[in-house]
N, C-alpha and C positions, 0 to 999 in steps of 0.2 A: 439166221433171221436178221434182217436189218433192224437197227435201233429205231425207236420212235421219236427221236429228238427233232426239235423244230429246226428247219433250215431256211425258212423265208424271213426276210427282214421285215420288221413291223414299223419301220420308220417311213419308208416310201415304197409303194407297190406299183409296178408297171409291168406290162407284158414281157418286155425285154428282161427286166430284172427277174421275174418269175422263171423265165426260160433258163437264164444263166445259172441261177441258184439251184433250180431243179436238176439241170445237167451236171453241175458240180457235185451235187448230193448223190446222184445215181452213180457217177464215176467213182466216188469215194466208197460208197457202200458196196457196190458190186465189183469194184476193181476192174472196170472195163476201160478201153481206150475211148478217147473223145469222139472218134469216128463212128462208134457204135450209137452215139446219141446226138449226132450232128443234125442240123435242120434238113439235110438231104436224106437222112434215113427215115423209114416209115415211122419208127417209134418217135424220132425227133420231131416229125411233122405233127404227130398227135399231141406231143407236149406243147408245141408252138400254138396249136389251135386252142388247147385247153388254157394256155397262159393268157391268150387274148380274151377268152371267155371269162376267166376269173378276174381279169383286170376290169372289164365292164361291170361285173358283179360287185366288185369292191367300190367302184365309182358310184354305182347305184345305191349301195348301202350308205356311203358317205353323204350322197346327195339327200337320201331319205332322212338321215339324221339331221342334216342342216335344215331341211324344209320343215321339220317338226318343231324347230325352235323359233320363237317370234322375232328374234333379232338377226338370225342368220338366213331365214327364208328369203328366196329371191323371186319365186313365181307369185303372181298376183293372187291366184287361187289359194296357194298355201298361206300367204299373208292374211287374207281375209278369213280363211278357215281357222287359223290360230287365234285371230281376233274374236271370232265367234265363240270359240272355246273359253276365251278369257272373259266373255260376257259383253264384249263390245260389238255393236251392230254397225258395220261400216256404213257411213252416210252416203246415200244416193244424192243426186242433184236436188236442189231446193229451188222452187219456183219463185221468181220475183213477184211481189204483190204490192198493190196500190189501191187507190180508191178513186172512183169517178162519180159524177152526178149528171143527171139528164132530166129534161122536161120538154114539153111541147114547144115548137117554134112559134113565136108570136106571128099572127096573121095566117096560120095554117088551119086554124079551127074551122073556118067556114067551108074549106074544101075537103075536110076529112070526113068520111062516112062513119057515123057512129059516135058514141059519147067518150070512148077511151080506146087505147091500144093495149093489147096484152103482150107482155114480154115474159117468156118462159125462162126458168133457171137454166144457166149454161149457155146463154147466147154468146157467140164468138165475135170478137172485135179484131181488127188489124191495126197495128200501130204504124203510122206513116213514117216514123223516125227510123225504125229498124226492120220493118216488114215482117215482124213476128206476130203470131196469133195470141190473143189474150182472151180469157173467159170470164164472163160475169157470174158471180155467185150471190144469190139472194138467200134470205132466211126462210123462204117459202118456195113452192114449186113455180109460182108465177107472181107477177105484179101487174097492176093496172095503172096506166098513166092517163089521167083525165085530161081531156083537151082544154078544159076550162080552169085547170089548176095552174097557179103561177109558182108553186113550190117545186123545188128540185127533189128528185128521188136519188138516194145515195146507194152505192153498191161497191163491194170489194171486187177487184179483178186479179186474176192469177195468170201468169204467162204460161201458155201451153193449152193442150186439149185434153179434156176428160174422156177416158176410155173405160171399158169394162170387159170382163171375161166371166163366163159362167162355168161352174164345175159341179160335179155330182158327188155327194157325200157317200162314203163307203160303209159307215158305221163302225169302222175299226178304231182302235185306240191310237192316239198320236197321228191322226191323219195329216199328211204333209203334201202340199201341192206346190210345184214350181211353175210360175207364170213366165213364159217367154214373151218379152215385150220388145217391140220395134221402137227403140229409143230408150230413154232413161225415165223410170218412174220416180215421181216426187217422193222424198223421204217422209213428208208429213201428210200430204193429201192422199191417203189410202183408206178406203172404207170396205169392210167385209160384212155382207148381209147373208144370213142363213134363213131360207124360206121367207125372204122379204123383211126380216128383222135385223137391225144393226147390232152386231156383236162388238163388244169392247175389246180394245187391244191392250196387251200387257207386255211388259219387258221380259218377264221370266215365267216359266211354267209354275213356279211355286207361288206366284202372286195370284193364280187362279184357284182360289180355295173352294173345294167341294164340287160335286157334280152339278150344282145349280148355277155355277158361274158360266154365263154365256160369253166366252171370250176366246181369243186366239193370240198368237204371236205373229207379227209381220217382220220378216228378216230380209236383209239384202241377200239375194241368191248368189251362191259361189260361182255358178256358171252364167250369171247374168239374170236380169229380171228380179222377181221377188219370190220369197218362200212364205207360204201361209201354213202355220202349224197349229193344230188344235190340241185339246187336252186328252186326258186318259181316265176320266170319271173321278179319280182321286184329286186331280188338279185340273179343273175345267170340264165343261160339258162336251160330249162327243156328238157331232152331227150325225143324225140317223141315216141309215142306208137309203139312198134315193133322194135325199134332201137337196134342194137347189142352193148352191153357194155362189153368190155373185160378188166379185171383187171389182171395185171402182178405183181408179188411180188417175193421176195427172201426169201426162208425158210433157216434159218441158225442156228448155234449152239452157237451164242453169244460169250462169252469170251473164249470158248474152241478153237475158230479159231485163236486166237492170237498166234504167234510163236515168242518167245523171242530170242534175239541174243546169249544167252548162251545155246541154244539148239543144238549146233554143226552145221554141214553142213545141209542145208535145201534143200531137193530134191523133185521134183514133177515128175509125169509121166502122159502122156495123157490117158484119159479113152475113149474119143471119137475118131473117125477116121476123116481123111481129105479126100479130093477128088482130083483125078487126072483130067486132061482135058477130058479124056474119060468117066468120071463119076464113075470110079472104086474107091472103098474105099481103103484108104491108112493108114497103121499103122504108126502114127506120131512118135512113139518112135523109129522106125527104121531109120528115116530120119532127125529128128530134134534135135538140141542142145537146151536145155532149162536152162536158168540161172535166179537166183533170184536177182532182182535189189533192191527191198524194201520188207523185210519180212512182211507178213500180220500183221497188228497192229490194235489197238483200237477196238477190238471186245468187245461187251458189252452185259450183260444179261438183261433180262426184269427188269423194274424198280421195286424196292422193295416197297411194299405197305406202309411201315413205312416212307420211303422217300417221297412217294406221299402225305401223310398227311402233311409233312413239307413244300414241295415245291409248293403245289397247290395255296396258297395265293399269291405267287409271279408271277403267270402265266399271269396276266393281263398286265404285263410289258414286257413279254418275246417274243412278236411276232417279234420285230425288234431288231437286235443286234446293239445297239447304246451306251450303257453304261455298267458299271461293273456288275450291277445286272442281266442284260440280258445275258451277257457272262457266268456268274456263273450258271444261270439256264440252258443254252444250254449245257455247258460242263458237268453238273451234270448228263446228260443222259448217258454219258460214264462212267460206274463204273470201269474205269481203273485208277482212281486217288484216292489217299488217302487224298489229301488236294487240295482245289481249292480256290484261292484268286485272284479276279480281282479288280483292283483299277485304279484310275487316279490321276492326280496331279493338278487339276484345282484350288486348294486353295493356290498354291504358285504364285510367281510373274513371273515364266517362262511360257510364253504363247505358245511357239512353239510345246509343246506336249499336249495341252489341248484336242485335239481330239483323243489322243492315250489312249487305254485301255491296261494296263500292266497285264500280266498273270503270276502269280506265281503258278506253278503246280507241285505237287509231285506225281509220279506214285505209284500205289499200288504194293509195292514190293512183297507182299504175292502171287500175281498172277505170279510172275517170278521165284518162287522157284522150284527147282527140287529135286529129292530124295537125292541127294548128297550134297546139300547146304542148309544153313539156313541163318537167319539174319546176323550172325556173319561172314559168309564166302562168301556171295554173292558178286560179284565184285562191287566196290564202284560206278562205273559209272551207275549201274542199279538203283541207288537212284535218278537219274535225267533223264530228257528227252534228248534223242539224236536227231540229226538233222532229222532222218527219222520220229520219232514220232512227232516232231514239224511240219514238212511238212504235215504229215497226218492230224494234227489238223487244219492247215491252209486250206487244201483241203476240210475238212468236213465243215468248216465255209463258205468257198466260195461256195461250192455246195449246201448248205442249202438255198441260195438265200435270207437270212434274214439280212445280214450285211448292215448297213447303208452306203451310199456312202462316207460320211464324216468321217466314223469311221475307225481307224487303230488299229492293235494289235502289241504288242511287248512282247516277252517272257523275263521274269526275271529269270536268272539262279540262283538256290540256291547256297549260299556260304557254302560249306561243312566245318564244324568244327568237328575235331576229339577229342574223349574222350576215356579214359580207365576207367574201373571199377575195383577197388580193393575190394574184399569181404573178411572180416575176421569173422570167426564164431566159435562157440562152438557146438559140436554135441554129441549125446548120444552114449554110447558104444553099440556095436552090429550092427551098421550101417556102410555100406561100403562107403569109401570116393569116389570111382569112381562112384558109383550109385548116391550118393548125388550130385556130380558134374554134372552128366547128368540131374538130376531133376532140378537143378538150371538153367542150360543152357536152358532147354526146357521152363521153366517158363519165363525167360527173353526174349527168342526168341519170344514167343507169345505176351509178353508185348510190345516190341519195334515194332513189326509188326502192332499192333493195336492202339498204342497211337496216339491221335489226337490233343493233346495240342500244342499250338503255343506260349505259354508264358514261360514255364519252365518244366523240368523233375525233380520231387522231389525225394530225397533219400528215403523218407518214403514209396513211392510206391514200390520200390525195396525191402526194408526191410520187408514190409508186405507180399510180395509174397514169399520171402525166408523163413520167419518164419512159413509160412503155410505148409512147406514141412515136412513130418514126419521124425523125427530123428534130426531136427535142434533145438537147445536149445535157442541160442541167436545169433544175427548177427549185424554187422555194415558194412557200405560201404563207399567208398570214390571215388568220381569222380576226375579224373586227366585231366586237359585241356591242349592239345598240345599248343594252342595259349598262354596260361599263362606260361607254362614251357619254351617256346621259348623266351618269353619276359624277363623272369628272367635270362636266360642264356645270352642273348644279352645285358641286362641292359637297354633296351628301347623297346617301341612298337610304331606302327604308328596308329594314330587316323584319320579316314577319315570323311570328311564332305563336303557339297556342298555350294557354295556361288553364289547367283544370284544377278547380278548388271546390271543396264542399260548401254547401249552403248551410243555413241555420238548421240544426237537427230538429226533427219533427217527432213528438212523442204521442203515442196513441195507447190509451188504457183499454183493457178488456179482459174479463174473466180473471181478475186478480193479478194481471201482469201488465207491464208496460213495454210496448214495442218501440224501438228507436229506429227511425228512418233517416238516412242521410242522402241528400240529393247533391248532384255535382253540376257545376256550370262549366262550359267550355268557352273560353274568352280568347278572341284574337288580339294579340299584342303586336303593335307596330312601333318599332324602335328606330329613331332617326340616328344614323351613323354619319357623323361629320368627318370629312376627309381633311388630312393635313395638306399643306402646300406641296404640289408636285407628287402627291400620293396616287398610285394606280392600284385600285382594289382588285383588279383582274376578275371582275364579276362575269361568270359564265365561262371563264378560261382557267386552265391550270398553269403551272410553271413552265410547261413545254409549249404553251400556246394552243393546246388541244381544247376542243369544246367540251365542257362538263355538262352532262344532262342531269339536272336535279329531279327530285321526285315530282312526278306529274307535269314535267316540262316537255315541250316539243320544240326543238331547235329547227328553224327553217332558214334557208338562204334567201333573204329578202332585204331590199333597201327601203327607201321612203323615210329616211332619217339622216341626221347630221352628226358628225363625230366631234371630238373636243376642239378641233381646229375650224369648226363650222363648214367642213367639207360635206356637201350633200351627196348621199348615195342614192342613185336612181333605183326605183323599186325593182325593175327588171334589168337584165343585162343590156347595156347600152354602149355601143361602140364609141370610143373616144371620150367617155365620161366615167367618173367613179360610179360604180353601181354594185348591185348585189354580187355580180361575178365580173371581176375586172382582170384582164390579162395584159401584162406589160412585157413587151419584148425588149429586154435590156441590151442584148448584144448578139450580133450575127457571127457565127464561128465558121472559119474556112474549112471546107470539107477536104481532108487529106487522107492518104492511105492509113496513117497512124490513127486518126480519129475513127475511120471506118472499122479498123481492126479492133479498136477499143470498144466501139459500140457493139460489135458482134460478140466479143468476149463477155460484155456485160449481160447481153441477152442470154448467153449460155448459162451464166451464173444464176440468172433469174429463173 
């Protein structure tokens, strides 16, 4: 009898390896010639077929094991499935929302038949700026606009079209329905009605306590669309057999629905008609003035699966907005931000803000660019959130219903620090300076739009990018800090710090005891630091000349200021003048065989 010893290697498994090791094993055990088990023999052919079969089986088992782990999964379905098991509901697209107002056009009262126009909830508008459809949402089924009223009527608008599907309840426990949707359903604007009654949505089955809880879970479908999951009587009520289940949802275009303030005049026109008292349809564009109060903002695309792999482990803490981690998870759904930092100050002695979560948010500037602007020319105010965007974030948090009653938020506005870049380079003959200038600006535009570092911006990053441009031999750069140059010109700078100290103790007597209360004041201290003669404080820069990013600071490449020598830096890149981005061509290098070989070798090393 042959021994039952293992003969296959466990390090690497392939069909060829299985065949060779099986052949060697059979020759050794049965003491037969290799020709008896060659691939030309019938038995050898069977072994070859089985070797290929088992190779695929091993690959399948390896792939199945990898797909079951949140960090090694590669297919989108597996990533979303792992996230669902971890308690994270992958975010679908989120519609841009804004506010408009409208009223009767002056002078149209005399020609309009009847006292008012009826506008029903869900009337659609078309934006002339992007040709997308937006939908009006009232707090009632309809509103009446009196032709004699001079007051505006206000309404929220959402990008997209509201649709609905009807389902039939089965009466079974844990009823689950998958809705196939042509497009992407909004992550927030989903409503579930059972026999005409709105049922509440919950994040978890265990939040639906008892059989009387009329609720369900709305999850992102693994195969697309959305999943509706009902309870099991122990946790949540079960829709009865034959009950009518209606699901309403908003199909939207995500980030494409956002309209930025630099888009010029924003105009809409009505796509649907209104109704007169007689029931006749009325062309609303003939009789209504329509103004934009708040441009549609915070439109967001479907969650990227790479982000899902990162954020899923944090989901177990994300159901209630109570602390910094929860707010970061919630705001990460809106891919309108390039940087999100939520923090609190519970570790200091100032107690009055321990329930406050501070939000330091940087908008994704790349989503605000138009064809005629880039990073270097986009208005500086686009690098920060305006009041409209902040109000939109507050509204989204409030309408989510997840904010803890004791939790508050405050926005921390970035402190913009301006820098200029001086680039000095040698270039090869035969290359046009203007073309090189364009290439440099394009490379730096992409870099500053995508950089995520919050500690510093190294000169070496810029140098490496420019050296990679064909025609550049060598390069050096210098960052110039407005704050540092101003300090040297003035001979001093102001250092800010905070001092927390207790106030006078407060004693309160009651029931034979005295309670002692101590309150704290948080005071801003501004200290004037005088500079010595020829001293360079290097404010905003380190010893390498890299930009240092301080807490809550936002460095931007912008001019509009003068240095210590009274050289004025133009606000935007300006050819032939010192500006926010200045390129100086120091020397033209002759193109020889040696320089060509050296350039090729350098590219290989890179």
